[in-house]
N, C-alpha and C positions, 0 to 999 in steps of 0.2 A: 462253619460258625465256631465263633473264639470262645472257649472255654473257661466257664465261671467256675474259682476254685474259692471254697471259705470254710476253714476252720475253726473251731472253738475248742479250748483244752478246758476238761472237765475238771475237778478239785483233784487234789495229788490223792493216789491209790494205787494197789500193787498193778491191780490188773492194766490202768491207765498207762504206768510204767514200763511195765511188760510191753505192752502195745507199741508205746513210742521208739523202746529199743529195739523191736523187729523193724520199725521203719526207719531208723538212723542207721543199721546195719544192711538196709536194702537202698538207702542214697547215700549210704558214704559220710553221714551226717552224726557229731557228736553234740548233745544239747545238754546244757548241766542240769542237774536237779531242780537248780531253784528255778530254771526257765518253766520246766513242767509244773512245780509247783504254783508258781504266779504267772504265767504268760501273758498278763494285760498290763502291768505295769513298768512305767517308762524304766527304772531301774535294774530291771532284770538285763541281764547277760546271755550270750550265746557265743558258741565257739562252731566255727564252721569248717567242712572238712567236705567240700566235694569234687570228686575228680572223674572229669570227662560225663558229666550229669546232663541228663536231657534238660534245655529251657524250660521248658513244660513244669519238669517235676522239681527245679529248684524255683520255679513261682511258686508252686502249690506250697513248699516247704515254709515259704517268707510268708505267705498269708496265713499259714498257720503260726508262725510266729508272732506277726504285728497284730492279727485280729482283725484283716481287711480284705475286701474282696478284689481279687487281681484277675483280668482280662487278658489272654494270652493270643495276640493277632494270629491265624493260621499261616499266614507268611512268615513269622517266626520260627526257623527252625534251627538246628544244631544244638553242639553240647558245649559245657563250660565247666571250667576248674576255676574254685574258689575256696582259698585253703587260709584259716588264721591261726595263729602260734597263739593268742593270749584272747580271754573270752572280752567279747564287745557289747556295747550298749544294742539296743535293736534299732535307734536311728543309724548309727555307725554301721551296722551289720547290710541295714538298706541300702549306704552309700556303696560299700562294697559292691554289694549286685546289682547296681545301676552302672558302678565305674566298671563293671565286668563285662556288662550290657555293651556299653559305650565301644570296646576294643572288637565286638563282634558285629559291630555296626547296627543296633536293635539302643532302644533305651525306654525308661520306664517317667509315662506323663498320669498326671490325678488330674481328673473331672468329675464335679458333682462327685468326690468321696470316692470314686473309682478309680482304681489306678491301671493303666493299661501296659503291655506290653507291645511295642510297635516298633517298625523300621523306624531309623533316624530320620530320615527322609521327610515321613508322616507327621511325624511330633510336634512342628511348626503348626499343622492346622488342627491340632487335637488338642492342646494344651491351653488351660485356662487361666495360668497365672499372668498378671500382667500388672506391671510395678512402672511409677512414673516418679523420675527426678525432678526435685523444682533446684534451677540453675543449675549449678556444677556437681551436688551433690550426689551419691550414687545412690541408687534406689537398695530394695534391701530385698532381693529373689533369695528363697531359702533354698536349702535342700541341692540335691546332686541333678536336677530336673532342668528340662528344657522349660524358659519361660520370655516375655518378653516384655521390654523395658523400653520406655519412651524419656529420651535424654532431653531437658528444655536447653538451649545454648542462650547465653546472653551476650556473647562478643562476639566469637568465631563462628564463618560461616557453617551452615549444616554441609553444606556440598564439597566444601573443601574437607570436611573431616570424614566423609565417605570413602575417597580414595586412600585416607590412611587407614582407617581401620578394617576394610574392605578383607585386608590378606591377614587381621587378626578373627575372623569369624569363619567358624567349620564351614567345610564345604555347603553342607547340607542345610544351613542356616542363612538367614538375610539380613541385612542392613538397610536400610531406605530411609531417604532426606525429604523431611517438608519444609520446603522453603517458604510456607504460607506463615507459619508461627516460626520459623527457625528450628526444628528441633530434628532428632534422630530417634527411626523406631526399629530398634534391635533383636531378633529373635536368637537366642543360644542360650547354652546351658549356665546356669546359675552362678558357678563358681568364675566362666569366663566373662561373665556380665559384669560382675565385681571388680574384675581385671580392669575391664573396658571402661567403668565409670572412672577409675582411677587416672585413667589415660586421659580420658575427656575432661576432667577436672584440672589436670595439668595444662590441659591446650586451650581450652577456653576461657583463657585471661586478655584483660586490656592490655594490648601493646603499644597503642597509639597515645603520645602527650596529650596535655589540655592545647586548648587553641594559644596561642602567644602573638600579640601583637607588637612587632618591631616599627617604632616610628621611625622616618630618615629626615637627618638632616640637609641634604647636599643632593643625592641621587635621585632620580623618578621613579616611583615605584613601578609603573608598568616597564619601565626597561629592565630594572633589578630583577624583578620576578621571573622574568624569561632567564635572564642570565644566570640567575642561582639554579633554575629548574635544569637548567642545561649542565651545568656544574656538576650537580647531585647525580645525573644519568639514569640508570634504572631503578634508582630509589626513589626517585620523583614519580609524583603522581600525577596519572593523564586524566582526573577524571574533571568534568566540568564543573566550574563553580557551583556551590549550592547541592549536589550532588553526593552522597555518601560514599566513602572511597572503602569498600568491604577488604580490599587488602592491605590497610594500613602504610600506605604507602605516607612518603612526605609530599604537604601539599602545600604549595604556595601561593596566593593570592594577594593581587595588587588592589589596593584601597586607595582610588585615586583622589578621593575629598580630604582624606587627613594625610597624603602622602607615606603610608606606612603599608609594611608588609602583613598579610595575618598567612601565620605558621602553625600549621599540624603537624610533627614529627611522629615518624612510626616508634622510637624509640627515643631516651633520653640523649643519648648520644649522637642521634642523629640533628636533634635539636642544638646541641652545642655546636655541631657543625654549622648549621645556617645560618646562626648568630655569630660566628665566627667570621663567615664569608661576607656577610651583610656588613659587619665593623668594617673588614677592608675595604671595600668594594664603596662604601658611602664615603666617599672623600671629594672635598671639591676639587673643580679643574685646576690641572696642573697649569702656572703661571698666571692663574685671574686674579689671585687675592680678594676674589668678592668683590672687584671691582665690575662696572656695568660695563657693556660692551661684548660680551662672552656672544659666540658667534656657535650654534647649535643646528644640526642638520637630522630632520625628521623624517624617515621614508614611509611612505603610507601604505597601507594593505588594500584599502577597498574603497576611499575617497579621493577624488580627482582633484589634485597641488594647484590649480590655477584657479577652480572655483571655491578650495577651501582658503586659499590664501585672501581672495577675495572677503571672504566672510570674516575672516580673522582679522583683518584691518578694519572692515567696518565695526566690527563688534568693539577693538580697541578705542577707535577714533570716537565713537558715541561714551564709551565707559570715561573718560579723561574728559569730556566737553564741560567743564562746571555751568551752574545754574546761575543764571542772570538773577540780580536781587530786583524785588519790585520796581518798578517805576526806572528803571535802567535797561540800555542793550544789552542783548547776550554778548558772553565775551567770546571772542574767538579761540578756535578749539586747540589746545596746547600740544605738544608733543607727545607722543605715547611712548617717549624714551625706549622703543625697541621698533625693528622694520622687520615685514614678513615678505620672503619672496618664494617664487614655486619655480620648482626646475621640471618642466615638463617631460623632458628627456628620460626622467629618472623616477618623474612622478613622489617628487620630496619637498621637501619645505625648508627653507633655510630661516632660522629666527637668531636675530641679533637683540637678546634684550637681557637685563640681571636677572641672576636665578630666580628671585620671587617672583619677579613674571612670567620667566620661563617654566615654572611651576603650574602656574594657572593654565599657561597656554597649554600645556601639553595634558593636564586636564580636559580643557575643552577636546581636543584634538583625538583624544583617544576614545571620547563619546559620540565624536561625529566619523572617525574612522571605522565605524563598526561594519560588521559583515550585513549587507542590505539583504533584506529579501527580495525573493522573484513571483510573480505571477505567472502562470501557465494559462491562456484564455484559449476555450475550446468555444466556436461559435458555430453554430446548425442552423443550415438553411434548409427548410424542407418545403416541398412545394409538390400538392398532388392535384393533378389536372384531368378533367373528365370531360370528352365532346360528344353529344349525338346528334346526326342529323336523319331526317325522312323528308323523300320528297315523291310524287304522286301526279302524276298528267297523262290525258288523253288529247290529240291533239289530229282533226284529219279535215281533208280539203278532197272538192269534188268540184267537177264541170256541170255547168246546168245547160241543155241542149245537145243538138246532134253535132259531132264533130265534121260531119261532111258538109250540113248547111251551116256552119260557122258557129263557135261560142258564142254563148250569148253572156255567160256569166261563171261564176266562182262560188263556192258555197264551203265554210268550213271554220276553223278555229286554228288560231297562230299563239302560241305561248313559249315564254323565255327566248333564249338568245343562243348562237352559235347550235351547238350538235342537239340543243332541245328544242331548237324551232323546225318545225317539219318543211317550211319552204326551203330555208339555209340547206336544211339536209338531203331535201329532194334536188336542188340546185348543184350544190357542189360534193354530194357523197360520191357522184361518180369517178370525179378526177382527182379525190383526196383533199380539196378544199375545205372541207366541213367531216367529222366525226359525232358517230353518235354521243350523246350525254353519259355520264358513270352511271352506272347501275345495269339493269334490266331494262331493254327496248324490243317490243312489240312493235312490227310493221307491216303492213299490207300495201302492195304495188297493183296497180290496174296498167293493163295495156292498153295504149293509145297512138292510132299511126306507127306501131310497129316499135314503139317506146314504152318500158315501162316507167311509170310515174307513180311515187309515193302519196298513199293517198289516205295513210291512219297510222298513227305513232303513239304507243303506251309508254310510258317510262315509270318505272319503280326503283327507288333507292333508298337504304337506309343503312348509315353508317354508325360507326361508334370510333371515339378511341382515349386510350389515357396514358399518363405518362407519370412519373415518380424521380423527385428529383431531389437529391442528396449533398450537398458541398459543407464541410467540416474544415474551415479553414483555421488552424492553430496558430499560437505563437507563443514564446516566453520574453519578458522583457522584464528589467527593474523597477522596485517602488518608485514610484513618481517619473518614469520614464518612457515616454512615448513609444510606441512599438509600429511599423504597418507592414502591410503585408497588400501585395497585387498577382493576380493570376489571373494572363485574358491576353488579350492584343493588342496592339498598338497601330491603329485605325487611321489613315489619312481621312482629312476632310480638307476640300476644296475652300479659301477663304477669298480667292482673287483670282481674277482672269484678264488678259491684255493681249488686244491681236490688233495688226496695222488695218486700219478702217480707212474709207475715202479715198482720192485719186493721188492724193502725195504718198507716193510709196518709194520713195529716192532712196529713202535712207534704209540703213542697217538695221531699223530696230526689230529683233526676233519676238513672236509671240510666247506669252511664258503664264504659268500659273502660280497660286501661293496657296500651300499646303499646312495645316497645321496636325499634327498628329497628337489624336489623345487616348489612354487607355479605356480598352473596352473588357470588360471580364469582371473579377471579383475583387473589392480593395477591402482591408480590414486596417482602420487604424485605431487605437486603443490606448489608454494613459491609463493606469491603476495606481491606486492610494491605498494603502493596508492602514487601518484603524487599529489600536488597542485592543479592542474587543473583540476581534478577528473579523469585522467584515473587512469587504472590498469594496471602494467605491470605484466608478470605471468610467470614464468618458469615453463614449465610444461614436464613431463614424464608420458605418456600414454602406455598402453599394455594393448591386448586382447590376449590369447592365447588360446588353446584346445587341447585333447587329439585325435588326427585324427585315428591312430589304432595301434595295438601290432604287433610286432616283435620280432624273434628270439634274437635281440639285445637290445631289452626294447620297448620303447612307443615313437611313433612320434608323435610332435606337430604342431600344427598351431600358428604361433604367428604374432600379427599386433601391433608396435612399432611405437610411434610416440614421439618426445622428440625435444622440440621445445622454443623460447622466443617469445613471441607476446605482444604486445600495445593494451587494449580493453577499449572503453567506459563503463562507470558504467550502467550496467544493457542491453548492447549491446550483441549481438550472434555473435560470429566470428567461421569461419570455420576453423579447424587446418590442416585438411588433409583428402585424403579419398583416396578410389581404385575404379576405373571404369574398370570392366575387361569384354571381352567380346572372348569367347573361342567357335571355329567351328572346330568339327572332321568328318571326312567322311571317310568311309571303303566302301570298295566293291570289291566282289570274283565273276571271272565268268570264263567261258571256251572260250579260245582265237577265235574269228573268230565267234563263234555262240552267245556270249553272245553280239556282236554289232550290229545283225540283228536286224531291226526295229520291236518293237510291241512284236515278237517272239525271240527275243533275252533275255527277261525278264525270258524265262522257263530255262537259261544256268545260272544263274546270284545269287548271293546276295548281297544286301545294305544295309549298316546303316550307318545313319547321326544323332550329336548330336550336340547341340549349349547350352553352358552354359554363361547368362551374371548376372555379380556381382556388385553391387552399394553398398559402402560402404564409408560413410562421418562421422566424427569425430567433432561435434560440441561443442562449449564452451561459457557459460554466466557468468561473476562475478555479484556480487553484493555489494555494498559497505555496508556494516552496523556498524555505524558511533555511536549509542546510544542504552540505553536499550531499549527503545518504540521501535525502528527498529528491534532488537534481538526479544524482545517478540512477533511483529507482524510477525514475519517471522515462527519463532516456532510454533504459535497458528494457521499459515495457513497451516502448513506441518503436524501438528498434527490433527486438522480437516479434510485434505485429505486423513490421511491414516485412520483416525476413520471412514470415508463415504464409504471408501473401505471393510472396515472390513464388515461393517451393509448391504452393498448390498451381499456380500458373506455368510451370514446365510443360512444354508439348508433349502430345503422345509419341512414343517411339513409332518410328517409322524406318524401313529399310528402303522404301523406294525415294523419300526425301530425308537425306541423312543429316538433317541438323534437327538431334534429340536433346538439345539443350540450351535452354534461356539464363540470362544472368542471373544471377543470387549472390546476396550479402553473407560473407564471411560470418562466424560462430564467434559470437564474443568470448574473447579469452577467461579463463577461469582468475578468480582473486584470489591473491595468496593471504 
């Protein structure tokens, strides 16, 4: 258990002085008479002379000097040497004591008026001293003790400063960043915290300049912004427009409407460099002299050059057509003053127009040549089918009269067809032309003239079947672009037939058939349109077809089709439609009158029942993919899903069949 020491000096007396001198000789301590007389005043001075004294004994002495309570942790062991040449104040003496403890790996912390001598590694968990600095002003931790300081930063990133300041913190203490309010939380000795505060104050300054707008006279803002950014190299920012650049790099953004550059430089020298580059590059075309007829080539990044050229020509022709005066005919459209041609091979536009008109066209082109969002469409077709059937029937046949005297009649019941019919089964069962029906069959035969004849047949059958079908056709397409996916077979259908008929067959005409092939399977055709509020409008055509049976006239197909327009939230699931079908069929054959008799009437009837339930639903989920990162995440997710499925489908190892590996997809390379 920790040892608690508390000493209070009595007023000055000879006995007390002798007692104190005796204690001083024991612990090698020299204390002035002034300290003995008035130990509680701040102005008292002491002279320290500890030579290889136990730490707990020195702690007892400082408890008596300061008049406070001191607790020594049981883990604190060892000796200490502390000597001063001149008398010191009590606070300075306490500082000397804490400094000596630091050299031994221990320290002194204060908690609720109680001083504790603990290992340095545990001090950060027991100290109560917490200071907060506003802005970059250092806090005010006092004494040579461990304290916690919170530094709130205004300009520099807290995460960036952690790497800079961590080597300056003692190994047993901590430094952490809080990105939420951009602050640092540091626990260390008070003197080091004051030094850290001065370093933070020097680093937490605003380096970036104010935003500067540079209007352009001749060059196009979008072209010049990209060129200046490349010339600046690593000093330029790669942050997207509208986002904060925490690294204070130079940012150059094109403002198409006013044909100007918006610049925020990392420092004043960088701003001067940008302005100098813009001034040198913002020059009229060589040899043009400001005259019309300048030819410009604009390479497109996303739009289709042929379609965009047609759109721009239509916009120019409509914008220059003069309005007709009231009561007069409309004037014919005048020349646009420039021409726009598309080069499909390089996906570029060739524009012949004067500078003012070219700048207007470039502003429109920059807006239309933006990266278009994409839509990933998942279509889910879920079908659950349940079939149940039950049959029960009893048939019997028997002769009336004696066979030796001739047969005078037959009596019995006969239900169903094929193997269910007792007469057909009796006649064709022996030579295999007829077989009993499905289920359990119970028959009795009697011998007539040496021949066994089937005279009784009972049939019992109960069957059930179920099936789950799930199809998930997926496709990715651009906004406002139709996409189609077909999975199935190309089945032939006979549409015509010709043969030689009649007596006149002298010709060489050969019989032939005309065949039309149609896709049978699953077809999904969708055209998405993304709205500004995040919803997706979809024009959908979905078809599921299959070949049911073959007949003399050709195959018969089952077909389920949905064609609709819906509006769906991004990533939400919507049901397009479906089929809920419940069919019941019942068939009963009986002998009139006898079949209605309770219980015994079952000997004179045959009954079959069947019920078929089909639940078919079609669901759809669109997901908007707006950038390359989203596309990459989606592709990697689907790739890994397919790869894991192939890995699980590997054949079991076998030495008898030495083919133990199936094809698998390779792992994606790690990104740099």
